[in-house]
MOPAC internal coordinates of N, CA, C and O (Angstrom, degrees):
PM7 1SCF
backbone

  N    0.0000 0     0.00 0     0.00 0    0    0    0
  C    1.4528 1     0.00 0     0.00 0    1    0    0
  C    1.5233 1   108.57 1     0.00 0    2    1    0
  O    1.2310 1   120.90 1   -45.15 1    3    2    1
  N    1.3089 1   115.89 1   134.85 1    3    2    1
  C    1.4600 1   119.48 1  -179.28 1    5    3    2
  C    1.5227 1   110.39 1   -76.19 1    6    5    3
  O    1.2310 1   120.87 1   -16.22 1    7    6    5
  N    1.3123 1   115.93 1   163.78 1    7    6    5
  C    1.4741 1   120.62 1   179.68 1    9    7    6
  C    1.5172 1   111.95 1   -62.60 1   10    9    7
  O    1.2310 1   120.46 1   143.58 1   11   10    9
  N    1.3339 1   116.72 1   -36.42 1   11   10    9
  C    1.4579 1   120.29 1  -178.86 1   13   11   10
  C    1.5271 1   111.10 1   -63.74 1   14   13   11
  O    1.2310 1   120.10 1   140.46 1   15   14   13
  N    1.3127 1   117.41 1   -39.54 1   15   14   13
  C    1.4550 1   120.51 1   179.57 1   17   15   14
  C    1.5291 1   110.83 1   -73.72 1   18   17   15
  O    1.2310 1   120.31 1   150.09 1   19   18   17
  N    1.3176 1   117.01 1   -29.91 1   19   18   17
  C    1.4625 1   121.08 1  -178.61 1   21   19   18
  C    1.5238 1   111.32 1   -68.54 1   22   21   19
  O    1.2310 1   119.76 1   147.08 1   23   22   21
  N    1.3156 1   118.07 1   -32.92 1   23   22   21
  C    1.4699 1   121.62 1   178.44 1   25   23   22
  C    1.5124 1   110.32 1   -77.98 1   26   25   23
  O    1.2310 1   121.35 1   -40.93 1   27   26   25
  N    1.3051 1   115.02 1   139.07 1   27   26   25
  C    1.4559 1   119.10 1   177.92 1   29   27   26
  C    1.5238 1   108.91 1   -95.22 1   30   29   27
  O    1.2310 1   121.57 1   -41.64 1   31   30   29
  N    1.3124 1   114.60 1   138.36 1   31   30   29
  C    1.4516 1   121.34 1   177.40 1   33   31   30
  C    1.5358 1   108.53 1   -58.95 1   34   33   31
  O    1.2310 1   119.74 1   -47.38 1   35   34   33
  N    1.3299 1   118.09 1   132.62 1   35   34   33
  C    1.4705 1   120.26 1  -179.61 1   37   35   34
  C    1.5257 1   113.33 1   -57.78 1   38   37   35
  O    1.2310 1   120.14 1   149.19 1   39   38   37
  N    1.3205 1   117.34 1   -30.81 1   39   38   37
  C    1.4673 1   120.25 1   178.18 1   41   39   38
  C    1.5243 1   110.90 1   -67.08 1   42   41   39
  O    1.2310 1   120.84 1   140.09 1   43   42   41
  N    1.3247 1   116.00 1   -39.91 1   43   42   41
  C    1.4609 1   120.34 1   178.02 1   45   43   42
  C    1.5218 1   109.81 1   -66.07 1   46   45   43
  O    1.2310 1   120.53 1   136.12 1   47   46   45
  N    1.3146 1   116.59 1   -43.88 1   47   46   45
  C    1.4640 1   121.19 1   179.27 1   49   47   46
  C    1.5321 1   110.79 1   -60.69 1   50   49   47
  O    1.2310 1   120.45 1   136.37 1   51   50   49
  N    1.3207 1   116.74 1   -43.63 1   51   50   49
  C    1.4630 1   121.55 1  -179.48 1   53   51   50
  C    1.5326 1   110.59 1   -65.76 1   54   53   51
  O    1.2310 1   120.25 1   137.79 1   55   54   53
  N    1.3295 1   117.13 1   -42.21 1   55   54   53
  C    1.4586 1   121.11 1   179.34 1   57   55   54
  C    1.5180 1   110.94 1   -63.03 1   58   57   55
  O    1.2310 1   120.34 1   135.13 1   59   58   57
  N    1.3262 1   116.95 1   -44.87 1   59   58   57
  C    1.4681 1   120.41 1   178.93 1   61   59   58
  C    1.5227 1   111.18 1   -62.86 1   62   61   59
  O    1.2310 1   120.77 1   140.70 1   63   62   61
  N    1.3071 1   116.13 1   -39.30 1   63   62   61
  C    1.4654 1   119.95 1   178.66 1   65   63   62
  C    1.5309 1   110.90 1   -64.74 1   66   65   63
  O    1.2310 1   120.40 1   138.41 1   67   66   65
  N    1.3301 1   116.84 1   -41.59 1   67   66   65
  C    1.4598 1   120.57 1   178.92 1   69   67   66
  C    1.5315 1   110.74 1   -63.10 1   70   69   67
  O    1.2310 1   120.44 1   137.11 1   71   70   69
  N    1.3274 1   116.77 1   -42.89 1   71   70   69
  C    1.4580 1   120.46 1   179.01 1   73   71   70
  C    1.5272 1   111.16 1   -65.71 1   74   73   71
  O    1.2310 1   120.74 1   136.88 1   75   74   73
  N    1.3226 1   116.19 1   -43.12 1   75   74   73
  C    1.4612 1   120.60 1   179.74 1   77   75   74
  C    1.5323 1   110.65 1   -62.11 1   78   77   75
  O    1.2310 1   120.34 1   134.47 1   79   78   77
  N    1.3176 1   116.96 1   -45.53 1   79   78   77
  C    1.4699 1   120.65 1   179.38 1   81   79   78
  C    1.5236 1   111.56 1   -63.08 1   82   81   79
  O    1.2310 1   120.57 1   142.16 1   83   82   81
  N    1.3193 1   116.52 1   -37.84 1   83   82   81
  C    1.4662 1   120.25 1   177.61 1   85   83   82
  C    1.5182 1   110.67 1   -64.52 1   86   85   83
  O    1.2310 1   120.44 1   137.80 1   87   86   85
  N    1.3210 1   116.76 1   -42.20 1   87   86   85
  C    1.4550 1   120.41 1   178.62 1   89   87   86
  C    1.5256 1   111.30 1   -62.75 1   90   89   87
  O    1.2310 1   120.52 1   134.49 1   91   90   89
  N    1.3167 1   116.62 1   -45.51 1   91   90   89
  C    1.4613 1   120.81 1   179.68 1   93   91   90
  C    1.5277 1   110.50 1   -60.25 1   94   93   91
  O    1.2310 1   120.29 1   136.19 1   95   94   93
  N    1.3229 1   117.04 1   -43.81 1   95   94   93
  C    1.4610 1   120.85 1   179.80 1   97   95   94
  C    1.5287 1   110.69 1   -62.54 1   98   97   95
  O    1.2310 1   120.24 1   138.92 1   99   98   97
  N    1.3205 1   117.16 1   -41.08 1   99   98   97
  C    1.4606 1   120.45 1   179.65 1  101   99   98
  C    1.5237 1   111.48 1   -68.82 1  102  101   99
  O    1.2310 1   120.03 1   147.58 1  103  102  101
  N    1.3089 1   117.54 1   -32.42 1  103  102  101
  C    1.4667 1   120.49 1   178.35 1  105  103  102
  C    1.5248 1   111.95 1   -63.84 1  106  105  103
  O    1.2310 1   120.39 1   151.50 1  107  106  105
  N    1.3144 1   116.86 1   -28.50 1  107  106  105
  C    1.4636 1   120.23 1   176.04 1  109  107  106
  C    1.5252 1   111.38 1   -72.23 1  110  109  107
  O    1.2310 1   120.78 1   156.75 1  111  110  109
  N    1.3326 1   116.11 1   -23.25 1  111  110  109
  C    1.4587 1   120.82 1  -176.09 1  113  111  110
  C    1.5213 1   114.13 1   -99.48 1  114  113  111
  O    1.2310 1   120.39 1   147.66 1  115  114  113
  N    1.3448 1   116.86 1   -32.34 1  115  114  113
  C    1.4612 1   120.42 1  -171.93 1  117  115  114
  C    1.5186 1   110.95 1  -135.71 1  118  117  115
  O    1.2310 1   121.35 1   -16.86 1  119  118  117
  N    1.3099 1   115.02 1   163.14 1  119  118  117
  C    1.4536 1   121.80 1   173.28 1  121  119  118
  C    1.5349 1   108.94 1   -70.19 1  122  121  119
  O    1.2310 1   120.60 1   -34.83 1  123  122  121
  N    1.3120 1   116.46 1   145.17 1  123  122  121
  C    1.4645 1   122.24 1  -176.95 1  125  123  122
  C    1.5276 1   111.81 1   -53.19 1  126  125  123
  O    1.2310 1   120.32 1   135.81 1  127  126  125
  N    1.3187 1   116.99 1   -44.19 1  127  126  125
  C    1.4680 1   121.36 1  -176.15 1  129  127  126
  C    1.5195 1   113.34 1   -68.98 1  130  129  127
  O    1.2310 1   120.00 1   166.57 1  131  130  129
  N    1.3034 1   117.61 1   -13.43 1  131  130  129
  C    1.4644 1   120.75 1  -178.59 1  133  131  130
  C    1.5261 1   113.35 1  -100.66 1  134  133  131
  O    1.2310 1   120.21 1   178.04 1  135  134  133
  N    1.3196 1   117.20 1    -1.96 1  135  134  133
  C    1.4682 1   121.49 1   179.15 1  137  135  134
  C    1.5225 1   109.18 1   -84.38 1  138  137  135
  O    1.2310 1   120.89 1   -47.95 1  139  138  137
  N    1.3133 1   115.90 1   132.05 1  139  138  137
  C    1.4627 1   122.05 1  -179.35 1  141  139  138
  C    1.5319 1   110.04 1  -109.84 1  142  141  139
  O    1.2310 1   121.64 1   -25.24 1  143  142  141
  N    1.3207 1   114.48 1   154.76 1  143  142  141
  C    1.4669 1   121.00 1   179.95 1  145  143  142
  C    1.5180 1   110.29 1   -55.81 1  146  145  143
  O    1.2310 1   120.34 1   137.80 1  147  146  145
  N    1.3013 1   116.95 1   -42.20 1  147  146  145
  C    1.4620 1   120.99 1  -178.96 1  149  147  146
  C    1.5343 1   111.12 1   -59.45 1  150  149  147
  O    1.2310 1   120.26 1   141.45 1  151  150  149
  N    1.3179 1   117.11 1   -38.55 1  151  150  149
  C    1.4636 1   120.85 1   179.64 1  153  151  150
  C    1.5287 1   111.20 1   -66.93 1  154  153  151
  O    1.2310 1   120.84 1   139.37 1  155  154  153
  N    1.3143 1   116.00 1   -40.63 1  155  154  153
  C    1.4690 1   119.83 1   178.59 1  157  155  154
  C    1.5205 1   109.91 1   -63.50 1  158  157  155
  O    1.2310 1   120.57 1   132.12 1  159  158  157
  N    1.3211 1   116.52 1   -47.88 1  159  158  157
  C    1.4625 1   120.96 1  -179.08 1  161  159  158
  C    1.5267 1   111.06 1   -62.34 1  162  161  159
  O    1.2310 1   120.67 1   137.28 1  163  162  161
  N    1.3143 1   116.33 1   -42.72 1  163  162  161
  C    1.4628 1   119.83 1   179.54 1  165  163  162
  C    1.5267 1   111.19 1   -63.06 1  166  165  163
  O    1.2310 1   120.50 1   136.12 1  167  166  165
  N    1.3237 1   116.66 1   -43.88 1  167  166  165
  C    1.4659 1   120.92 1   179.86 1  169  167  166
  C    1.5330 1   110.92 1   -63.97 1  170  169  167
  O    1.2310 1   120.79 1   145.56 1  171  170  169
  N    1.3331 1   116.10 1   -34.44 1  171  170  169
  C    1.4686 1   121.01 1   179.91 1  173  171  170
  C    1.5284 1   111.96 1   -83.07 1  174  173  171
  O    1.2310 1   120.30 1   178.31 1  175  174  173
  N    1.3027 1   117.03 1    -1.69 1  175  174  173
  C    1.4684 1   124.03 1  -175.75 1  177  175  174
  C    1.5271 1   111.92 1    55.09 1  178  177  175
  O    1.2310 1   121.70 1  -134.45 1  179  178  177
  N    1.3345 1   114.34 1    45.55 1  179  178  177
  C    1.4531 1   121.91 1   177.27 1  181  179  178
  C    1.5249 1   108.99 1  -127.41 1  182  181  179
  O    1.2310 1   120.59 1   -18.85 1  183  182  181
  N    1.3231 1   116.47 1   161.15 1  183  182  181
  C    1.4553 1   120.42 1   174.52 1  185  183  182
  C    1.5228 1   109.46 1   -73.27 1  186  185  183
  O    1.2310 1   121.33 1   -27.63 1  187  186  185
  N    1.3306 1   115.06 1   152.37 1  187  186  185
  C    1.4574 1   119.26 1   179.44 1  189  187  186
  C    1.5244 1   111.09 1   -62.77 1  190  189  187
  O    1.2310 1   120.03 1   146.08 1  191  190  189
  N    1.3175 1   117.55 1   -33.92 1  191  190  189
  C    1.4616 1   120.53 1   179.53 1  193  191  190
  C    1.5303 1   111.03 1   -64.71 1  194  193  191
  O    1.2310 1   119.95 1   151.26 1  195  194  193
  N    1.3129 1   117.69 1   -28.74 1  195  194  193
  C    1.4639 1   121.06 1   177.12 1  197  195  194
  C    1.5235 1   110.09 1   -64.63 1  198  197  195
  O    1.2310 1   120.56 1   146.10 1  199  198  197
  N    1.3197 1   116.53 1   -33.90 1  199  198  197
  C    1.4680 1   121.10 1   178.14 1  201  199  198
  C    1.5248 1   110.14 1   -58.63 1  202  201  199
  O    1.2310 1   121.21 1   135.60 1  203  202  201
  N    1.3326 1   115.29 1   -44.40 1  203  202  201
  C    1.4672 1   119.61 1  -177.13 1  205  203  202
  C    1.5038 1   111.10 1   -77.29 1  206  205  203
  O    1.2310 1   120.10 1   180.00 1  207  206  205

């Protein structure tokens, strides 16, 4: 794998961090099985398609 592929784009890293933080915050509020993708995306202030 080349060095360029090994580095992650900062935008991708930031998006993943936002989604992860949104999930963690929702886990404090709701049961895991009741959390929906739309709720995670909304909490992260991202579009649902960005999640996928």
